[in-house]
C-alpha angles and dihedrals in degrees: 000000000000118000114246136191111225117215134179114217134191126203141156113285093245092053091048089050092050091047092053091048093048090050090049092050089052092045095236138110125273088244092055093044092051093045088052092048091050091048091052092049091049091050088050092051091049092048091048091052092048090050091048090052093046090052093046088055103035104024131253121322113259121241087248091056092046091050091050092048090050091049091049092050093048091052091048092051093049091052092047092050094050 
């Protein structure tokens, strides 16, 4: 059996209801939904730190680079939604 870390969380009732609804829509448990959301947030924080370090070493991203990245992300999102 996989090792788990049990946590007790407290949130506003409307957030709790929204989490339960989102988990139900995905056909998963609230625990799995929250774990996935936390993992996504942690990945985003790591990416943000990596981009900050890149810019500190190489200089700010140009508008052209940012536009290319936005276009690539938009394309990836459309493919994932299809």
